[in-house]
Backbone as CSV, one residue per row, in Angstrom:
resi,resn,N_x,N_y,N_z,CA_x,CA_y,CA_z,C_x,C_y,C_z
1,MET,20.096,-9.736,-4.407,20.212,-8.667,-4.975,18.809,-7.985,-4.622
2,ALA,18.499,-6.696,-3.897,17.202,-5.984,-3.595,16.714,-5.968,-4.357
3,PRO,15.282,-6.144,-4.541,14.397,-5.381,-5.841,14.573,-4.240,-5.617
4,LYS,14.048,-3.701,-6.886,14.044,-2.212,-7.506,12.466,-1.866,-7.100
5,ILE,12.023,-0.869,-6.343,10.949,-0.883,-6.271,10.326,0.739,-6.362
6,ILE,9.185,1.586,-6.636,8.414,2.470,-6.940,7.061,1.811,-5.451
7,LEU,7.134,2.777,-4.893,6.196,2.605,-3.679,5.311,3.831,-3.850
8,ASP,4.148,3.326,-4.371,3.014,4.739,-4.530,1.965,4.502,-3.363
9,CYS,2.011,5.528,-2.570,1.441,5.377,-1.050,0.358,6.280,-0.849
10,ASP,-0.522,6.687,0.651,-1.195,7.395,0.555,-1.170,7.899,1.789
11,PRO,-0.013,8.154,2.724,-0.262,7.559,3.963,-1.070,8.776,5.050
12,GLY,-1.391,7.619,5.879,-1.528,6.524,6.177,-0.593,5.762,6.797
13,HIS,-1.107,5.322,8.230,-0.378,4.661,9.181,0.733,3.787,8.684
14,ASP,-0.416,2.766,8.486,0.260,1.451,7.415,0.992,1.856,6.474
15,ASP,1.386,2.658,5.789,1.807,3.212,4.538,3.657,3.419,5.154
16,ALA,2.862,4.250,5.942,4.327,4.730,6.926,5.567,3.204,7.119
17,MET,4.727,2.472,7.500,5.445,1.409,7.729,5.820,0.496,6.799
18,ALA,5.187,0.499,5.657,5.628,-0.289,4.208,7.106,0.747,3.918
19,ILE,6.761,2.192,4.191,8.287,3.017,3.285,9.319,2.596,4.621
20,LEU,9.307,2.579,5.990,9.951,1.608,6.985,10.590,0.367,6.495
21,LEU,10.063,-0.726,5.866,10.394,-1.970,5.363,10.933,-1.839,4.046
22,ALA,10.207,-0.973,3.263,11.134,-0.545,2.061,12.692,-0.370,1.715
23,GLY,12.713,0.602,3.088,14.295,1.763,3.119,14.880,0.606,3.301
24,ARG,14.994,-0.372,3.950,15.612,-1.533,4.220,15.814,-2.846,3.750
25,HIS,14.647,-3.013,2.732,15.078,-4.671,2.097,14.540,-4.805,0.692
26,THR,14.880,-3.000,-0.109,14.608,-2.664,-1.624,15.650,-1.732,-1.530
27,GLU,15.631,-1.820,-3.180,16.533,-0.570,-3.845,15.105,0.462,-4.016
28,LEU,15.099,1.266,-3.245,13.408,1.864,-3.168,14.372,3.092,-3.901
29,LEU,13.717,3.336,-5.769,14.046,4.328,-6.475,13.086,5.812,-6.262
30,GLY,12.011,5.149,-5.405,11.288,6.793,-5.441,10.168,6.181,-4.871
31,ILE,9.160,7.360,-4.005,7.896,7.723,-3.283,7.557,8.217,-3.755
32,THR,6.087,7.704,-4.501,4.690,8.520,-5.075,3.776,8.741,-4.500
33,ALA,3.389,10.125,-4.226,2.011,9.718,-2.812,0.668,10.288,-3.898
34,VAL,-0.470,10.142,-3.996,-1.621,9.787,-4.366,-3.047,10.052,-3.084
35,SER,-3.769,10.519,-3.537,-4.542,10.898,-3.051,-5.741,9.664,-2.607
36,GLY,-5.871,9.667,-1.025,-6.411,7.978,-0.841,-6.725,8.254,0.895
37,ASN,-6.134,8.026,1.525,-6.009,8.105,2.994,-6.814,9.479,3.732
38,ALA,-6.181,10.324,2.932,-5.883,11.869,3.114,-5.899,12.549,1.799
39,PRO,-6.203,13.214,2.023,-5.917,14.220,0.544,-4.627,14.470,0.240
40,LEU,-4.599,14.734,-0.858,-2.995,14.689,-1.543,-2.184,15.833,-0.687
41,GLU,-2.566,16.732,-0.196,-2.083,18.356,-0.033,-1.652,17.819,1.261
42,MET,-2.101,16.470,2.009,-1.571,15.768,3.315,-0.547,14.430,2.906
43,THR,-0.902,14.046,2.256,0.167,12.426,1.613,1.279,12.199,1.308
44,ALA,1.477,13.701,0.604,2.347,13.933,0.004,3.266,14.469,1.074
45,PRO,3.484,15.773,1.874,4.121,15.534,3.046,4.180,14.698,4.023
46,ASN,3.096,13.980,4.422,3.087,12.906,4.819,4.669,12.287,4.682
47,ALA,4.495,11.575,3.485,5.502,10.728,2.365,7.002,11.418,2.667
48,LEU,6.770,12.206,2.567,8.275,13.081,2.806,8.600,13.187,4.309
49,LEU,7.810,13.560,5.032,7.731,13.636,6.544,8.573,12.171,6.830
50,VAL,8.037,10.935,6.898,8.460,9.820,6.569,10.072,9.655,6.067
51,ALA,9.868,10.117,5.375,11.301,9.822,4.277,12.368,10.565,5.371
52,GLN,11.852,11.416,5.584,12.623,12.330,6.375,12.967,11.764,7.779
53,LEU,12.235,11.144,8.372,12.340,10.708,9.903,13.592,9.558,9.686
54,LEU,12.958,9.314,9.018,13.566,7.593,8.404,15.427,7.794,8.019
55,ASP,15.999,9.139,7.306,16.630,9.550,6.478,16.640,8.590,5.645
56,LEU,15.716,8.925,4.683,15.955,8.024,3.155,16.213,9.000,2.522
57,ASP,17.248,8.901,1.775,17.871,9.396,0.551,16.779,9.305,-0.807
58,VAL,15.890,9.342,-0.634,14.969,8.629,-2.123,14.138,10.213,-2.452
59,PRO,13.764,9.973,-3.917,13.099,11.255,-4.135,11.538,10.792,-4.100
60,VAL,10.655,12.209,-3.692,9.218,11.728,-3.412,8.396,12.516,-4.166
61,HIS,7.394,11.974,-4.990,6.686,12.970,-5.475,5.290,12.898,-5.751
62,ALA,4.780,13.798,-5.959,3.225,13.756,-5.316,2.322,13.500,-6.977
63,GLY,1.430,13.319,-6.827,0.829,12.675,-7.982,-0.712,13.385,-8.277
64,ALA,-1.653,12.171,-8.493,-3.542,12.515,-8.644,-3.797,12.641,-7.179
65,ASP,-4.551,13.942,-7.505,-5.605,14.455,-6.227,-6.521,13.863,-6.311
66,ARG,-7.295,13.558,-6.963,-8.385,12.688,-6.904,-8.647,11.303,-7.887
67,PRO,-9.482,10.268,-8.168,-9.461,9.382,-8.844,-9.722,9.977,-10.199
68,LEU,-9.799,8.947,-11.190,-10.408,8.707,-12.317,-11.411,9.304,-12.576
69,LEU,-12.419,9.819,-11.956,-13.811,9.228,-12.261,-14.741,10.102,-11.516
70,ALA,-14.339,9.448,-9.965,-15.215,9.219,-8.621,-14.865,10.366,-8.216
71,PRO,-15.686,10.987,-7.347,-15.306,12.241,-6.331,-14.258,11.384,-5.004
72,PRO,-13.138,12.168,-4.780,-12.607,12.279,-3.764,-12.947,11.525,-2.113
73,ARG,-12.476,10.451,-1.854,-12.765,9.963,-0.420,-11.513,9.684,0.145
74,HIS,-12.083,10.268,1.255,-10.606,9.590,2.636,-11.166,8.954,3.765
75,ALA,-10.121,8.853,4.347,-10.423,7.845,5.759,-10.307,8.802,7.433
76,ALA,-10.634,10.025,7.363,-10.226,10.367,8.538,-10.458,9.669,9.659
77,GLU,-12.068,8.720,9.733,-12.341,8.206,10.948,-10.948,7.087,11.367
78,ILE,-10.062,6.771,10.589,-9.456,5.716,10.990,-7.946,6.800,11.062
79,HIS,-7.444,7.327,10.150,-6.072,8.151,9.788,-6.219,9.261,10.560
80,GLY,-7.231,9.974,11.019,-6.838,11.594,11.262,-7.138,12.253,10.160
81,GLU,-7.325,13.615,10.075,-7.350,14.530,9.008,-6.117,14.574,8.900
82,THR,-5.100,14.405,9.370,-3.807,14.672,8.578,-3.143,13.720,7.432
83,GLY,-4.027,12.429,8.059,-3.890,10.395,7.939,-2.149,10.166,8.706
84,LEU,-2.246,10.777,9.160,-1.100,10.826,10.236,-1.021,11.176,11.236
85,ASP,-2.147,11.341,12.006,-2.183,11.549,13.554,-1.953,10.793,14.293
86,GLY,-1.558,11.498,15.537,-1.257,10.462,16.845,0.216,11.115,17.495
87,PRO,1.494,11.008,16.422,2.527,11.651,17.238,2.518,12.915,17.045
88,GLU,3.461,13.281,17.256,4.020,14.891,17.326,4.661,15.075,16.095
89,ARG,4.635,16.021,14.810,5.017,16.411,13.898,6.147,17.083,13.852
90,PRO,7.060,16.557,13.487,8.198,17.663,13.673,8.494,18.485,12.314
91,ALA,9.226,19.381,12.422,9.107,20.431,11.363,9.494,19.804,9.653
92,LEU,8.725,19.618,8.350,9.173,19.381,7.283,10.364,20.385,6.423
93,GLU,11.256,19.731,6.491,12.782,19.956,6.337,13.457,19.541,4.786
94,ARG,12.556,18.612,3.791,12.733,18.350,2.803,11.418,19.057,1.336
95,ASP,11.588,18.759,0.266,10.927,19.364,-0.638,10.537,18.555,-1.464
96,LEU,9.458,18.419,-2.019,9.257,17.274,-3.161,10.058,17.442,-4.251
97,ASP,10.084,16.333,-4.965,11.261,16.111,-6.097,9.972,16.659,-7.309
98,SER,8.770,16.746,-7.386,8.084,17.141,-8.263,6.474,17.326,-8.108
99,HIS,5.581,17.615,-9.060,3.862,17.237,-8.278,3.895,16.301,-9.833
100,ASP,4.915,15.396,-10.794,4.282,14.323,-11.480,4.686,13.476,-11.337
101,ALA,4.095,12.558,-10.398,4.749,11.482,-10.019,4.275,10.616,-10.832
102,VAL,3.494,10.705,-12.145,2.846,9.880,-13.041,4.001,9.928,-14.287
103,GLN,4.619,10.819,-14.003,5.745,11.115,-15.086,7.103,10.320,-14.705
104,PHE,7.226,10.311,-13.530,8.359,9.847,-13.031,8.446,8.308,-13.059
105,ILE,7.142,7.665,-12.777,6.684,6.489,-13.064,7.226,6.161,-14.528
106,ILE,6.659,6.524,-15.350,6.950,6.018,-16.623,8.914,6.451,-17.165
107,ASP,9.238,7.645,-16.794,10.494,7.254,-16.565,11.465,6.496,-16.095
108,THR,10.926,6.079,-14.919,11.551,5.184,-14.113,12.036,3.813,-14.802
109,VAL,10.340,3.540,-15.038,10.634,2.419,-15.696,11.009,1.958,-16.994
110,ARG,11.094,3.159,-17.790,11.401,3.146,-19.107,13.545,3.345,-19.001
111,SER,13.557,3.562,-18.248,15.378,3.689,-17.836,15.903,2.516,-16.892
112,THR,14.875,2.164,-16.075,15.509,1.062,-15.510,14.582,-0.319,-15.226
113,ASN,15.581,-1.426,-15.441,15.098,-2.670,-15.627,14.795,-3.453,-14.762
114,ASP,13.372,-4.119,-14.544,12.999,-5.156,-13.593,12.100,-4.380,-12.682
115,VAL,12.069,-3.022,-13.104,11.091,-2.266,-11.471,10.041,-3.160,-11.128
116,TRP,10.043,-3.124,-9.843,8.512,-3.316,-9.258,8.028,-2.146,-8.932
117,LEU,6.630,-2.148,-9.186,5.450,-1.453,-8.829,4.782,-1.824,-7.278
118,VAL,4.581,-1.041,-6.175,4.098,-1.280,-5.121,3.226,-0.455,-4.437
119,PRO,2.036,-0.655,-5.044,1.137,0.363,-4.670,0.125,0.165,-3.624
120,VAL,0.306,1.612,-2.399,-0.330,0.744,-1.405,-1.598,1.753,-1.087
121,GLY,-2.423,2.203,-2.191,-3.050,3.153,-1.903,-4.060,3.020,-2.856
122,PRO,-5.043,3.968,-3.696,-6.070,4.415,-4.970,-4.901,4.087,-5.760
123,LEU,-5.179,3.041,-6.840,-4.340,2.876,-7.857,-4.499,4.120,-9.071
124,THR,-4.925,5.253,-8.781,-5.019,6.435,-9.809,-3.561,6.922,-10.428
125,ASN,-2.307,6.866,-10.056,-1.154,7.109,-10.429,-0.579,5.834,-11.517
126,ILE,-0.725,4.421,-10.932,-0.781,3.594,-11.416,-1.430,3.383,-13.083
127,ALA,-2.645,3.608,-12.951,-3.344,3.591,-14.097,-3.433,4.774,-14.886
128,LEU,-3.150,5.984,-14.298,-2.765,6.926,-15.135,-0.986,6.716,-16.289
129,ALA,-0.597,5.976,-15.494,1.199,5.802,-16.217,0.553,4.692,-17.317
130,PHE,0.002,3.902,-17.076,-0.479,2.537,-17.757,-0.973,3.260,-19.649
131,ARG,-2.092,4.122,-18.647,-2.611,4.878,-20.107,-1.909,5.115,-20.856
132,GLN,-1.135,6.596,-20.064,0.126,7.013,-21.035,1.131,6.476,-21.259
133,ALA,1.347,5.458,-20.729,2.553,4.846,-21.402,2.589,3.242,-21.049
134,PRO,1.530,2.653,-22.175,1.034,1.381,-22.240,2.114,0.665,-22.410
135,ASP,3.511,0.796,-22.935,4.831,-0.337,-23.063,5.292,-0.305,-21.864
136,ILE,5.510,0.366,-20.786,5.923,0.159,-19.146,5.366,-1.288,-18.914
137,VAL,4.016,-1.725,-19.023,4.013,-2.619,-18.005,4.572,-4.159,-18.400
138,ASP,5.242,-4.096,-20.354,6.258,-5.015,-20.304,7.341,-4.991,-19.569
139,ARG,7.434,-4.038,-19.238,8.797,-3.844,-18.825,9.005,-4.242,-17.130
140,LEU,8.073,-4.298,-16.382,8.364,-4.063,-14.925,8.350,-5.910,-14.567
141,ALA,8.806,-5.769,-13.448,9.465,-7.010,-13.101,7.632,-7.715,-12.386
142,GLY,7.108,-6.880,-11.647,5.968,-7.265,-11.370,4.984,-6.230,-10.332
143,ILE,3.772,-6.219,-10.511,3.042,-5.263,-9.431,2.563,-5.846,-8.479
144,SER,2.797,-5.151,-6.828,2.416,-5.782,-5.710,1.568,-4.750,-4.859
145,ILE,0.184,-5.273,-5.315,-0.657,-4.453,-4.853,-1.377,-4.889,-3.056
146,MET,-1.331,-3.604,-2.347,-1.966,-3.885,-1.166,-3.912,-3.427,-1.735
147,GLY,-4.570,-4.116,-1.764,-5.880,-3.497,-2.113,-6.878,-4.758,-2.640
148,GLY,-8.405,-4.635,-1.956,-9.041,-5.666,-2.579,-8.859,-6.940,-1.194
149,SER,-9.703,-7.602,-1.762,-10.011,-8.888,-0.888,-10.386,-10.112,-1.679
150,ALA,-10.106,-11.139,-0.732,-10.912,-12.517,-1.718,-11.827,-12.770,-0.879
151,THR,-12.426,-12.171,-0.097,-13.573,-12.414,0.998,-14.355,-11.165,1.232
152,VAL,-14.394,-10.224,2.159,-15.201,-9.246,2.336,-14.718,-8.017,2.707
153,GLY,-15.409,-6.920,2.188,-14.436,-5.285,2.647,-14.451,-5.002,3.691
154,ASN,-14.467,-3.776,3.816,-14.072,-3.026,4.886,-14.661,-1.653,4.924
155,VAL,-15.015,-0.881,3.883,-15.429,0.286,3.697,-17.416,0.218,3.511
156,THR,-17.044,-1.093,2.417,-18.750,-1.682,2.391,-18.466,-3.380,2.805
157,ALA,-19.960,-3.893,2.208,-19.962,-5.888,2.504,-18.394,-6.357,1.536
158,THR,-18.477,-5.547,0.433,-17.914,-6.408,-0.336,-16.353,-5.341,-0.767
159,ALA,-16.169,-4.212,-0.545,-15.162,-3.329,-1.454,-14.147,-3.086,-0.323
160,GLU,-12.988,-3.531,-0.490,-12.126,-2.700,-0.058,-11.681,-0.996,0.020
161,PHE,-11.078,-0.551,0.919,-10.954,1.352,0.350,-9.975,1.608,-0.548
162,ASN,-9.211,1.257,-1.060,-8.108,1.357,-1.858,-8.725,1.366,-3.216
163,VAL,-9.341,-0.240,-3.286,-10.122,-0.511,-4.992,-11.562,0.645,-5.099
164,TRP,-11.949,0.937,-3.851,-13.281,1.050,-3.496,-13.473,2.809,-3.965
165,ALA,-12.011,3.155,-3.233,-12.055,4.997,-3.572,-11.647,4.846,-5.434
166,ASP,-11.011,4.395,-5.910,-11.157,4.451,-7.483,-10.696,3.287,-8.298
167,PRO,-12.175,2.393,-8.009,-12.666,1.313,-8.907,-12.401,1.354,-10.599
168,ASP,-12.044,2.613,-11.083,-11.768,2.585,-12.436,-10.081,2.657,-12.547
169,ALA,-9.587,2.855,-11.879,-8.051,2.562,-11.906,-7.726,1.219,-11.698
170,ALA,-8.283,0.886,-10.548,-8.131,-0.450,-10.134,-8.394,-1.447,-11.298
171,ARG,-9.416,-1.189,-11.612,-9.784,-2.008,-13.100,-8.830,-2.179,-14.429
172,ILE,-7.773,-0.945,-14.695,-6.941,-0.708,-15.641,-6.121,-1.528,-15.104
173,VAL,-5.915,-1.053,-13.981,-4.686,-2.074,-13.434,-4.545,-3.601,-13.244
174,PHE,-5.489,-4.192,-13.060,-5.814,-5.176,-13.496,-6.207,-5.703,-14.734
175,GLU,-6.452,-5.245,-15.797,-6.875,-5.693,-16.901,-5.265,-5.640,-17.965
176,ALA,-4.285,-5.115,-16.861,-3.400,-4.373,-17.875,-2.423,-5.241,-18.836
177,GLY,-2.406,-6.494,-18.026,-1.430,-7.778,-18.571,0.142,-7.639,-17.772
178,ALA,-0.262,-7.383,-17.035,0.998,-7.506,-15.802,1.468,-8.278,-16.207
179,GLU,2.812,-9.196,-16.643,3.172,-10.449,-15.945,2.931,-11.476,-14.909
180,THR,3.521,-10.497,-13.431,3.275,-10.561,-12.084,2.490,-10.063,-11.579
181,LEU,0.996,-10.092,-11.395,0.361,-9.078,-10.391,0.138,-9.673,-9.177
182,ARG,0.673,-9.268,-8.169,0.345,-9.850,-6.289,-0.474,-9.589,-5.804
183,MET,-1.577,-9.678,-5.156,-2.538,-8.841,-4.493,-2.772,-9.723,-3.175
184,ALA,-2.764,-8.488,-2.142,-2.384,-8.473,-0.576,-3.915,-7.800,0.041
185,GLY,-5.089,-8.473,-0.692,-6.355,-7.928,0.014,-6.546,-8.560,1.554
186,LEU,-7.873,-7.748,1.802,-8.034,-7.960,3.549,-8.076,-9.235,3.821
187,ASN,-8.396,-10.315,3.014,-7.936,-11.928,3.270,-7.186,-12.079,4.242
188,LEU,-5.810,-11.316,3.505,-4.638,-11.411,3.864,-3.934,-10.449,5.150
189,THR,-4.345,-9.463,4.914,-3.736,-8.531,6.075,-4.301,-8.148,7.009
190,HIS,-5.413,-8.739,7.074,-5.965,-9.021,8.568,-5.249,-10.073,9.486
191,GLN,-4.581,-11.077,8.564,-3.350,-12.139,9.405,-2.239,-10.895,10.115
192,PHE,-2.168,-10.084,9.555,-0.629,-9.500,10.265,-1.025,-8.330,10.816
193,TYR,-1.656,-8.710,11.879,-1.958,-7.548,13.152,-1.218,-6.390,13.775
194,VAL,-1.462,-6.122,14.380,-0.602,-5.014,15.369,-1.740,-5.209,16.762
195,ASP,-0.859,-5.435,17.962,-1.526,-5.291,18.979,-0.866,-4.226,20.190
196,ARG,-1.294,-4.222,21.297,-0.890,-3.448,22.559,1.172,-4.068,22.519
197,ASP,0.807,-5.635,22.289,1.924,-5.991,22.529,3.013,-5.569,21.545
198,THR,2.272,-5.329,20.355,3.484,-4.924,19.550,4.087,-3.910,19.535
199,ILE,2.988,-2.958,19.899,3.387,-1.201,20.116,4.595,-1.559,21.278
200,SER,4.318,-1.883,22.003,5.381,-2.225,23.448,6.936,-2.888,22.697
201,ALA,6.509,-3.696,22.111,8.071,-4.308,21.243,8.607,-3.197,19.883
202,MET,7.417,-2.176,19.580,8.050,-0.906,18.400,8.890,-0.243,19.652
203,ARG,8.552,0.188,21.008,9.040,1.362,21.361,10.812,0.773,21.989
204,ALA,10.602,-0.764,21.957,11.747,-1.089,22.799,13.202,-0.561,22.629
205,PRO,13.608,-0.438,21.244,14.541,-0.490,20.774,14.976,1.567,21.358
206,GLY,13.916,2.054,21.380,14.247,3.749,21.927,14.631,4.521,20.780
207,ASN,14.471,4.205,19.688,14.942,4.606,18.723,13.693,5.805,18.121
208,ILE,14.255,6.809,17.224,12.943,7.748,16.323,12.203,6.936,15.862
209,ALA,12.571,6.026,15.140,11.790,5.009,14.170,10.190,4.056,15.281
210,GLY,11.049,3.818,16.239,10.117,2.843,17.065,9.235,3.888,17.825
211,ASN,9.588,4.863,17.925,8.646,6.015,18.881,8.047,6.089,18.305
212,PHE,8.267,6.698,16.781,7.193,7.399,15.943,6.361,6.499,15.679
213,GLY,6.899,5.358,15.254,5.755,4.223,14.873,4.980,3.747,16.059
214,ALA,4.963,3.745,16.917,4.388,3.116,17.874,3.068,4.261,18.675
215,ASP,3.720,5.416,18.419,2.427,6.405,18.846,1.655,6.654,17.598
216,LEU,2.098,6.491,16.390,1.069,6.239,15.221,0.426,5.159,15.714
217,PHE,0.435,3.637,15.963,-0.372,3.235,15.713,-1.077,3.037,17.210
218,ASP,-0.558,3.717,18.447,-1.614,3.474,19.611,-2.618,4.463,18.922
219,PHE,-2.567,5.247,17.982,-3.794,6.350,17.487,-4.505,5.331,16.716
220,TYR,-3.562,4.665,15.910,-4.348,3.848,14.508,-5.261,2.530,15.634
221,LEU,-4.721,2.108,16.549,-5.438,0.978,17.141,-6.644,1.748,17.771
222,THR,-6.269,2.522,18.904,-7.771,3.207,19.617,-8.964,3.391,18.289
223,SER,-8.469,4.297,17.657,-9.295,4.431,16.305,-10.172,3.340,15.567
224,SER,-9.413,2.211,15.569,-10.307,1.031,15.069,-10.836,0.623,16.120
225,GLU,-10.385,0.224,17.677,-11.120,-0.464,18.435,-12.317,0.619,18.660
226,ALA,-12.331,1.764,18.497,-13.610,2.117,18.512,-15.269,2.343,17.558
227,ARG,-14.391,1.534,16.496,-15.244,1.551,15.245,-15.528,-0.344,15.400
228,THR,-14.671,-0.953,15.510,-14.937,-2.475,15.685,-14.836,-3.185,16.725
229,GLY,-14.548,-2.697,17.332,-14.389,-2.933,19.699,-13.171,-4.104,19.089
230,ARG,-12.315,-4.284,18.401,-11.739,-5.452,18.071,-9.928,-5.024,18.506
231,ASP,-9.273,-5.736,19.899,-8.268,-4.823,20.118,-6.669,-5.370,19.821
232,GLN,-7.266,-5.222,18.321,-5.847,-5.659,17.304,-6.648,-4.544,15.704
233,VAL,-5.122,-4.196,15.359,-5.486,-3.932,14.087,-4.748,-3.951,12.770
234,PRO,-4.939,-4.286,11.626,-4.336,-4.747,10.573,-3.126,-4.503,10.119
235,LEU,-1.737,-4.520,9.503,-0.719,-4.008,9.235,-0.628,-3.956,8.165
236,HIS,-1.397,-3.482,7.248,-2.364,-3.638,5.787,-1.264,-3.375,4.562
237,ASP,-0.387,-2.332,4.474,0.564,-1.721,3.357,1.922,-3.007,3.448
238,PRO,2.769,-3.047,4.618,3.962,-3.952,4.586,3.789,-4.763,4.230
239,CYS,2.398,-5.429,3.855,2.531,-7.232,2.968,2.520,-6.859,1.782
240,ALA,2.302,-5.955,1.067,3.134,-5.745,-0.688,4.061,-5.492,-0.679
241,VAL,5.051,-4.898,0.327,6.394,-5.230,0.421,6.978,-6.273,0.621
242,LEU,6.187,-7.170,1.950,6.946,-7.934,1.926,6.612,-9.317,0.987
243,ALA,5.584,-9.153,0.062,5.208,-10.030,-1.184,6.278,-9.726,-2.077
244,VAL,7.139,-8.671,-2.154,8.282,-8.487,-3.242,9.225,-9.096,-2.416
245,THR,9.483,-8.858,-1.192,10.817,-8.859,-0.448,11.205,-10.150,0.092
246,HIS,9.890,-10.633,0.829,10.519,-11.757,1.277,8.908,-13.153,0.636
247,PRO,9.072,-13.487,-0.078,7.576,-13.927,-0.753,7.217,-15.390,-0.271
248,GLU,8.472,-16.092,0.124,8.368,-17.234,1.282,7.579,-17.256,2.063
249,LEU,7.094,-16.044,2.697,6.344,-16.122,4.145,4.808,-16.025,3.557
250,PHE,4.592,-16.304,2.339,2.878,-16.126,1.747,2.526,-17.250,1.034
251,GLU,1.289,-17.772,1.153,1.145,-18.694,0.186,0.105,-17.985,-0.813
252,PHE,0.388,-18.538,-2.050,-0.054,-17.820,-3.292,-1.514,-18.762,-3.646
253,GLY,-2.549,-18.120,-4.880,-2.963,-18.761,-5.239,-3.251,-17.908,-6.553
254,ASN,-3.398,-18.895,-7.681,-3.166,-17.948,-9.022,-5.460,-17.766,-9.135
255,ARG,-5.530,-16.854,-9.431,-6.525,-16.338,-9.631,-7.131,-15.932,-10.458
256,HIS,-8.292,-15.540,-11.168,-8.715,-14.329,-12.370,-9.481,-13.254,-11.085
257,VAL,-8.892,-12.189,-11.118,-9.873,-11.540,-10.612,-10.432,-10.293,-11.033
258,SER,-11.219,-9.672,-11.015,-12.619,-8.733,-11.962,-12.326,-7.614,-10.793
259,VAL,-12.141,-6.294,-11.517,-12.853,-5.360,-10.431,-14.357,-4.457,-10.729
260,GLU,-15.454,-4.600,-10.032,-16.165,-4.151,-10.306,-17.027,-2.767,-9.904
261,THR,-17.143,-2.022,-11.362,-16.889,-0.214,-11.296,-18.514,0.176,-11.211
262,SER,-19.623,-0.761,-11.206,-20.706,0.245,-11.482,-21.966,-0.626,-10.600
263,GLY,-21.501,-1.620,-10.308,-22.738,-2.486,-8.987,-23.092,-1.549,-7.718
264,ASP,-24.875,-1.637,-7.774,-24.833,-1.039,-6.609,-24.555,-1.100,-4.953
265,VAL,-24.204,-2.419,-4.991,-24.077,-2.752,-3.636,-22.644,-3.480,-3.963
266,THR,-21.802,-3.407,-5.200,-20.892,-4.389,-5.347,-19.510,-3.390,-5.813
267,ARG,-19.675,-2.159,-5.816,-19.118,-1.088,-6.457,-17.781,-1.463,-5.665
268,GLY,-16.228,-1.550,-6.499,-15.195,-1.771,-5.609,-14.686,-2.685,-5.182
269,MET,-15.445,-3.880,-5.464,-15.151,-5.131,-5.152,-14.345,-6.060,-6.171
270,THR,-13.330,-6.570,-5.362,-12.578,-7.195,-6.094,-13.181,-8.748,-6.631
271,VAL,-13.743,-9.116,-7.629,-14.432,-10.489,-7.566,-13.301,-11.663,-7.953
272,VAL,-13.294,-12.237,-7.478,-11.839,-13.723,-6.887,-12.197,-14.708,-7.746
273,ASP,-11.891,-15.250,-9.317,-12.908,-16.728,-9.460,-11.917,-17.525,-8.607
274,GLU,-12.911,-18.659,-7.518,-12.359,-19.784,-6.916,-13.330,-20.939,-7.575
275,ARG,-13.500,-21.026,-8.817,-14.083,-22.068,-9.332,-13.212,-22.895,-9.519
276,GLY,-11.796,-22.459,-10.382,-10.882,-23.759,-10.933,-11.571,-24.030,-11.630
277,PHE,-12.307,-23.394,-12.866,-12.760,-23.913,-13.902,-12.906,-22.414,-14.986
278,GLY,-13.445,-22.399,-16.185,-14.181,-21.377,-16.584,-12.750,-21.011,-17.425
279,GLU,-13.426,-20.019,-18.529,-12.458,-19.678,-19.700,-11.479,-18.280,-19.383
280,ALA,-11.585,-17.789,-18.339,-10.886,-16.587,-18.031,-9.450,-16.961,-17.404
281,PRO,-8.504,-16.923,-18.089,-6.938,-16.825,-17.657,-6.835,-16.292,-16.334
282,TYR,-5.948,-16.826,-15.350,-5.946,-16.003,-14.327,-5.143,-14.664,-14.813
283,ASN,-4.645,-13.504,-13.450,-4.208,-12.678,-13.650,-3.615,-11.855,-12.778
284,CYS,-3.659,-13.138,-11.868,-3.438,-12.209,-10.603,-2.836,-13.507,-9.242
285,GLU,-1.498,-13.377,-8.802,-1.413,-14.104,-7.860,-1.794,-13.375,-6.343
286,VAL,-3.023,-14.491,-5.585,-3.641,-13.776,-4.492,-2.818,-14.081,-3.529
287,GLU,-2.592,-13.044,-2.720,-2.349,-13.677,-1.141,-3.127,-14.558,0.002
288,TYR,-2.956,-15.489,0.059,-4.125,-16.315,1.220,-3.699,-16.540,2.561
289,GLU,-2.482,-16.962,2.636,-1.567,-16.988,4.180,-0.424,-16.175,3.888
290,ILE,-0.301,-16.078,5.182,1.090,-15.151,5.656,1.612,-15.834,6.927
291,ASP,3.265,-16.341,7.063,3.179,-16.625,8.311,3.738,-15.266,9.442
292,ARG,2.388,-15.030,10.036,2.913,-14.209,10.699,4.036,-14.025,11.882
293,ASP,4.179,-14.742,12.374,5.193,-14.375,13.599,6.799,-14.660,12.933
294,ALA,6.956,-14.685,11.738,8.223,-14.879,11.094,8.159,-13.207,10.374
295,ALA,7.207,-12.879,9.876,6.753,-11.575,9.418,7.269,-10.420,10.567
296,MET,6.210,-10.722,11.272,6.388,-9.852,12.512,7.662,-9.523,13.106
297,ALA,8.442,-10.853,12.753,10.002,-10.339,13.551,10.735,-9.725,12.502
298,ILE,10.080,-9.974,11.287,11.182,-8.908,10.432,10.768,-7.769,10.485
299,PHE,9.662,-7.194,10.596,9.041,-5.837,10.597,9.673,-5.236,12.056
300,LEU,9.959,-5.933,13.482,10.234,-5.602,14.373,11.762,-5.261,13.892
301,GLU,12.455,-6.008,13.934,13.918,-6.143,13.735,14.153,-4.829,12.433
302,THR,13.265,-4.781,11.942,14.042,-3.826,10.429,13.638,-2.073,11.356
303,VAL,12.378,-2.242,12.557,12.197,-1.187,13.028,13.455,-1.235,13.696
304,ALA,13.763,-1.598,14.705,15.020,-1.566,15.127,16.228,-0.708,14.835
305,THR,16.416,-0.843,13.413,17.903,-0.958,12.356,17.717,0.707,11.920
306,TYR,16.549,1.498,12.563,16.656,2.964,11.933,17.142,3.365,13.247
């Protein structure tokens, strides 16, 4: 039976591919948008656009337009001003189902057993839902996050973008006491990369999803190459979906993870306790390895199904 998920995202090139995977491998209960890679006035329409292109009959809800405490920060240098720069954008023919993603999350988890929350952007919507309705935490099947890192960051030396953008929300989620919390951090997602060969393979089926995705990653790879000099770009967000749908692809380690909210040089850092001893019980299944070849085969096969 396919896992039931709510995908919380800030599209974002890799978010679009997370939606694509979720549309085929999960019972996708809804998509919720948050400010992150771009402002909410772009990420919510972007989520709608991807659902429309993929012909996914799922509700899409707009959520938080800024972090809990920090000013909003975006990633135009990576994703462009729209968040999905690259392809030609078709006219949007769908409307948002609501502007209250938080209430949608609360109502859905209360009315549906064993829901997975899969947040692949800043954790603002999830934290607000937990603050307003702490009872939903115990009803979840689990939480699968793309964010953080067991090693280095990307926005700063220590912080990954999604956690750095709203570390106060991330701390709430990591400390909520969910029975299962999985973290696909940068140490993992950089193993699951797209290169020029991958983009060619995405185009091979000749379908809308493949061509749109290839155009997205032409832009994404080029912008990343200009910043890093590397000829590959991580496919971050799909890892959080695959960790729910295909956990056998991953090597997990039980760890205690804390979120730094105020350090001068460590704000937004996910502090992973690797000591193997101490009083803090583990609160997170940290992902350390992914079978890249098997995961990429699933991804490309899924692209071809649309």
